[in-house]
C-alpha positions in Angstrom: -14.6 28.4 -4.4 -17.5 25.0 -4.1 -19.0 24.2 -7.3 -22.6 24.1 -8.2 -24.1 21.8 -7.5 -27.1 22.5 -9.9 -24.1 22.0 -12.6 -23.1 18.3 -11.4 -25.1 16.4 -13.6 -24.9 12.8 -14.1 -22.4 13.2 -17.0 -20.1 15.6 -15.5 -19.6 14.2 -12.5 -18.6 10.5 -14.7 -16.4 12.9 -16.8 -14.7 14.6 -12.8 -15.0 11.1 -11.9 -12.6 9.8 -15.1 -10.1 12.5 -14.8 -9.8 11.9 -11.3 -8.9 8.3 -11.7 -6.1 9.2 -14.4 -4.8 12.4 -11.9 -4.6 10.0 -8.8 -3.7 7.0 -10.9 -0.5 8.6 -11.8 0.1 9.9 -8.8 0.9 6.2 -7.4 3.4 6.0 -10.5 5.5 8.4 -8.6 4.7 7.3 -4.9 5.4 3.9 -6.2 8.7 4.5 -7.2 9.6 5.7 -3.5 7.6 2.6 -2.2 10.0 -0.3 -4.6 13.0 1.5 -3.8 12.2 1.2 0.4 11.0 -2.4 -0.2 14.5 -3.4 -1.9 16.5 -1.8 0.0 15.2 -1.2 3.2 16.0 -4.4 4.9 19.2 -4.3 3.9 20.1 -0.9 5.2 18.8 -1.7 8.5 20.8 -4.8 8.2 24.4 -3.0 7.2 23.6 0.5 9.6 22.9 -1.3 12.6 25.4 -4.7 12.1 22.3 -7.1 12.8 19.9 -9.5 10.4 17.5 -9.7 13.2 16.7 -5.6 13.2 16.5 -5.9 9.4 12.6 -6.1 9.8 12.6 -2.4 11.7 13.0 -1.3 8.1 9.7 -2.3 6.9 8.0 -2.1 9.9 8.9 1.8 10.9 7.6 2.4 7.1 4.5 0.6 8.7 4.3 2.1 11.5 5.0 5.6 9.9 1.7 4.8 7.8 0.0 3.8 10.3 0.9 6.9 12.5 -0.4 9.4 9.9 -3.3 7.7 8.2 -5.8 8.8 10.8 -4.1 12.1 10.2 -4.1 12.2 6.9 -8.2 11.1 6.6 -8.9 14.0 9.2 -7.2 16.8 6.6 -9.2 15.4 3.9 -12.5 15.5 5.9 -12.0 19.2 6.9 -9.9 20.1 3.0 -9.9 17.6 0.6 -7.7 15.2 -1.1 -5.8 17.5 -2.5 -4.4 18.9 0.6 -3.8 15.6 2.6 -1.7 13.8 -0.4 0.1 16.8 -1.0 0.9 16.9 3.1 2.0 13.0 2.6 3.9 13.1 -0.2 5.9 15.9 1.7 6.4 14.3 4.8 7.5 11.1 2.5 10.0 13.2 1.1 11.9 14.6 4.0 11.9 10.6 5.3 13.8 9.8 2.2 16.0 12.4 2.9 16.7 11.3 6.4 17.5 7.7 5.9 20.1 9.0 3.2 21.5 11.3 6.0 21.5 8.8 8.6 23.2 6.4 6.7 25.8 8.1 6.0 26.5 8.9 9.6 25.5 5.3 11.2 23.1 6.7 12.7 20.7 3.4 13.2 17.9 5.2 15.0 17.8 8.0 12.9 17.6 5.4 9.5 14.9 3.8 11.5 13.2 7.3 12.0 13.7 8.1 8.3 11.7 4.9 7.6 8.7 6.2 10.1 8.6 9.6 7.4 8.6 7.5 4.4 5.8 5.5 5.6 3.3 9.0 5.4 4.1 8.3 1.2 3.1 4.7 1.7 -0.6 6.1 3.8 -1.1 8.8 0.7 -0.7 6.2 -1.7 -3.1 4.0 0.1 -5.9 6.8 0.7 -5.8 7.6 -3.1 -7.7 4.7 -3.9 -10.4 5.4 -1.0 -10.2 9.0 -3.2 -10.6 6.8 -6.2 -14.3 5.9 -4.7 -15.6 9.4 -3.4 -17.5 10.0 -6.9 -18.1 6.2 -7.9 -21.2 4.5 -7.7 -21.5 0.8 -6.3 -21.7 -0.8 -9.2 -17.7 1.0 -10.5 -16.6 1.3 -7.5 -14.1 -1.8 -7.1 -13.2 -1.2 -10.7 -12.5 2.3 -10.1 -10.9 1.6 -7.0 -8.4 -1.2 -9.0 -7.3 1.1 -11.2 -5.6 3.0 -9.5 -4.2 0.5 -7.1 -2.6 -0.9 -10.5 -1.4 2.1 -12.0 1.1 1.8 -8.3 2.5 -1.2 -10.3 4.3 0.9 -13.0 6.7 2.8 -10.1 6.9 -0.3 -7.7 8.6 -2.1 -10.1 10.6 0.6 -11.6 11.6 1.3 -8.1 13.8 -2.0 -7.2 15.2 -2.3 -10.8 16.5 1.3 -10.7 19.5 -0.5 -7.5 21.4 -0.7 -10.4 21.6 3.3 -12.0 21.4 4.3 -8.7 24.3 2.3 -6.8 26.4 4.2 -10.6 24.5 7.6 -9.6 25.1 7.2 -6.1 28.6 6.7 -6.1 29.3 9.7 -8.7 27.6 11.9 -6.4 29.6 10.3 -2.6 26.0 8.9 -1.7 26.6 6.3 1.0 26.6 2.4 0.1 22.9 1.3 -1.1 21.0 5.1 -1.1 22.1 5.9 -4.5 18.4 4.8 -5.9 16.9 7.4 -4.1 18.0 10.0 -6.1 15.0 8.5 -8.5 12.2 8.2 -5.3 12.9 12.4 -4.5 12.4 13.5 -7.8 9.4 11.3 -8.0 7.7 12.5 -4.7 8.7 16.3 -5.8 6.6 15.2 -9.3 4.0 13.7 -6.7 3.5 17.0 -4.9 3.2 19.0 -8.1 1.4 16.8 -9.2 -1.6 16.5 -6.8 -1.5 20.7 -6.1 -1.8 21.6 -9.8 -4.2 18.7 -11.1 -6.2 17.3 -8.2 -8.6 20.0 -9.1 -11.8 20.1 -8.7 -11.6 17.7 -5.5 -13.5 15.1 -5.2 -14.2 14.3 -1.7 -15.0 18.2 -1.7 -18.3 17.6 -4.5 -19.0 14.8 -2.4 -19.7 16.6 0.5 -21.6 19.4 -1.1 -23.6 16.2 -3.2 -24.6 14.8 0.3 -25.4 18.3 2.1 -27.7 18.9 -1.2 -29.2 16.3 -0.6 -28.4 15.4 -4.7 -29.2 12.7 -6.4 -26.9 12.6 -9.0 -24.8 9.8 -7.5 -26.2 6.8 -5.9 -26.4 6.8 -2.6 -24.6 4.4 0.1 -26.9 1.9 1.4 -27.5 2.0 5.0 -24.5 1.5 7.5 -23.5 -2.2 8.2 -20.8 -1.8 11.1 -20.5 -5.8 10.8 -19.3 -6.0 7.5 -17.4 -3.2 7.8 -15.9 -4.4 10.8 -14.9 -7.5 8.4 -13.7 -5.6 5.5 -10.7 -3.8 7.8 -10.5 -7.5 9.6 -9.6 -9.0 5.6 -8.1 -6.1 4.5 -5.1 -6.0 8.0 -4.6 -10.1 8.0 -3.7 -9.4 4.3 -1.4 -6.9 5.0 0.2 -8.2 8.0 0.5 -11.6 6.3 2.1 -10.1 3.1 4.1 -7.6 5.0 5.4 -10.3 7.3 6.7 -12.6 4.5 7.9 -10.0 1.8 10.0 -7.9 4.1 12.2 -10.7 4.9 12.7 -12.5 1.8 16.0 -10.3 0.3 17.5 -11.2 3.7 16.6 -14.5 3.4 18.0 -14.4 -0.5 20.8 -12.8 0.5 22.4 -15.4 2.7 21.2 -17.9 0.2 23.7 -16.2 -2.1 21.8 -13.9 -3.8 23.0 -10.8 -5.7 21.2 -7.2 -5.2 20.0 -7.5 -8.7 18.1 -11.0 -7.9 16.6 -9.7 -4.7 15.8 -6.7 -6.4 13.9 -9.0 -9.6 12.3 -10.7 -7.1 10.6 -8.0 -5.2 9.9 -6.3 -8.4 7.9 -9.8 -9.6 5.7 -9.3 -5.8 5.1 -6.1 -6.2 3.9 -7.3 -9.9 2.0 -9.2 -8.4 0.4 -6.8 -6.2 -1.0 -4.2 -8.3 -1.0 -5.5 -11.7 -4.0 -8.3 -11.6 -6.1 -5.6 -9.2 -8.2 -4.3 -12.5 -9.5 -8.2 -12.8 -9.7 -8.4 -8.8 -11.9 -5.4 -8.7 -14.4 -6.3 -11.6 -14.5 -9.8 -10.0 -15.6 -7.8 -7.0 -17.8 -6.3 -8.4 -19.8 -8.8 -10.4 -19.3 -11.8 -7.5 -19.3 -10.2 -4.6 -16.7 -8.2 -1.9 -16.8 -10.9 0.4 -15.9 -14.0 -2.5 -13.0 -12.1 -3.6 -11.7 -11.0 -0.2 -11.7 -15.6 0.6 -10.2 -16.4 -3.1 -7.3 -13.9 -2.2 -6.9 -15.7 1.1 -7.0 -18.8 -0.9 -4.2 -17.2 -2.9 -2.3 -16.4 0.0 -2.3 -20.1 1.5 -0.5 -22.1 -1.6 2.2 -18.9 -1.6 2.8 -19.7 2.0 2.7 -23.3 1.8 4.9 -22.8 -1.5 7.2 -20.7 0.3 8.1 -22.9 3.2 8.1 -26.0 1.1 10.3 -24.2 -1.7 12.6 -22.0 1.2 15.7 -23.2 -0.9 14.9 -22.5 -4.1 15.3 -18.6 -5.1 12.8 -20.0 -8.1 10.1 -20.9 -6.2 10.8 -18.8 -2.7 10.0 -16.0 -6.2 6.8 -17.5 -7.4 5.4 -17.6 -3.7 6.6 -14.0 -3.8 4.1 -13.5 -6.6 0.9 -15.4 -5.1 1.9 -13.8 -1.6 1.2 -10.2 -3.4 -1.9 -11.8 -5.9 -3.4 -13.1 -2.8 -2.6 -9.3 -1.2 -4.5 -7.4 -4.5 -7.7 -9.5 -4.1 -8.1 -9.2 -0.5 -7.5 -5.6 -0.6 -9.6 -4.5 -3.4 -12.2 -5.7 -2.3 -11.8 -5.4 1.4 -11.5 -1.9 0.8 -14.9 -1.7 -1.5 -16.7 -3.3 0.8 -15.6 -1.1 3.5 -16.6 2.3 1.4 -20.2 1.0 0.5 -20.5 -0.6 4.2 -20.0 3.0 5.5 -22.2 6.2 4.8 -20.6 8.8 3.2 -21.0 11.2 6.5 -18.1 8.2 8.6 -16.3 6.8 5.4 -13.2 8.7 5.9 -13.5 8.0 9.2 -13.2 4.7 9.5 -11.3 4.6 5.9 -8.6 6.5 8.5 -9.5 3.7 10.8 -8.8 1.0 8.6 -5.4 2.5 7.0 -4.1 2.3 10.8 -4.9 -0.5 11.8 -3.5 -2.4 8.5 -0.6 -0.8 9.4 -0.3 -1.6 12.8 -0.7 -4.9 12.4 2.3 -4.8 9.0 4.5 -2.9 11.4 3.5 -5.7 14.0 3.9 -8.2 11.2 7.5 -6.5 10.2 9.2 -6.4 13.7 7.9 -10.1 14.7 9.3 -11.3 11.0 12.6 -11.0 12.0 12.3 -12.9 15.3 10.7 -15.8 13.9 13.4 -16.1 11.0 16.2 -16.0 13.0 14.3 -19.0 14.9 12.5 -21.0 12.9 13.8 -19.7 9.6 11.8 -18.6 6.0 9.4 -22.0 5.9 8.4 -21.4 9.6 8.2 -17.7 9.2 5.5 -18.9 5.9 4.2 -21.6 8.2 3.4 -19.3 11.4 1.6 -16.7 8.7 -1.6 -19.1 7.5 -2.8 -18.9 11.5 -4.1 -15.2 10.1 -5.4 -16.8 7.3 -7.1 -18.9 9.3 -8.5 -16.1 11.1 -10.1 -14.4 8.0 -11.4 -17.2 6.6 -13.2 -18.4 9.9 -14.7 -15.2 10.5 -16.2 -14.1 7.0 -19.8 -14.5 8.0 -19.2 -11.4 9.6 -19.4 -9.8 6.1 -21.9 -11.7 4.3 -24.9 -9.2 3.2 
């Protein structure tokens, strides 16, 4: 039943917002476990089942493609039924995807494996939507901070996920699971917990409340600024560009390290540090975006990406330098996406926000999927260092077009 908007004082809305940020943050921890496991093992599973390293990038491509395909439907579901139904749906589809991946690995069916990764992408789409859910009741003064706190929570699950490969392998052997799929036991448990969390605790629904306030003309929360399509377009470009660069380089790192003799444990540790870079400092970038501006923080992220890519190219034969480059890659992604998502939200009037947010996630993940697919071929052609240098072109485009996003 809709809440009585007359009872929604600014103090009560702030209380609901604080509670929603906590619920969304816990959901990000749980969803991050599946993401971390898949990022760590996806390329290896694809190479193992297909027998061709050049196809290893299709694992990450499948996930990002799945996230792209479901981004707009999830946004439409949120618009009709609220964030609670939308986020729960994404987690259930991702759970089915995990089961399909295990079955495909057992049968050695590559097409089915990629289909499973596509379904897992629904969980990534839900995790991305969570950051927008954190802004539904936020004001412009705290929007980036609230968004970044939910993004930060992903650190716990995503860093934990890759480091579950060792215990997961032992559990998988005990259960008779296919090689490399044991860690998904933890992912299945985490996805079930996330479904229960959203169904039980994402009440009252923040997007439903925001819609009620908009319809009633309430001044309990600050109204959005005048719609700024140019700023929104630049925000979408910045987020998509940073994501494409990050996915392309990250997806090929496990294969590159394996070719240089790194163990599964080292690979998992490297990816976990990369994911820590993606999420751990997001509150810092959120507060920075609130204070110095969204575009300035996006450009800071692009600068960090430049340092990361140059380091990856120069130090491609050193596991230590590759790991450092991966951490910086995550930091650059974090600054760009946190600030970009905040810019997109505040540059869009409330009536169009979920639609434009869904479009942003669609483009972001399509670019990521394209990057992951192309990365395998580039890796085989000119190596890991060459891949990093090619990715610099995308960073240059985002920087050169940055005036589109200035106020």
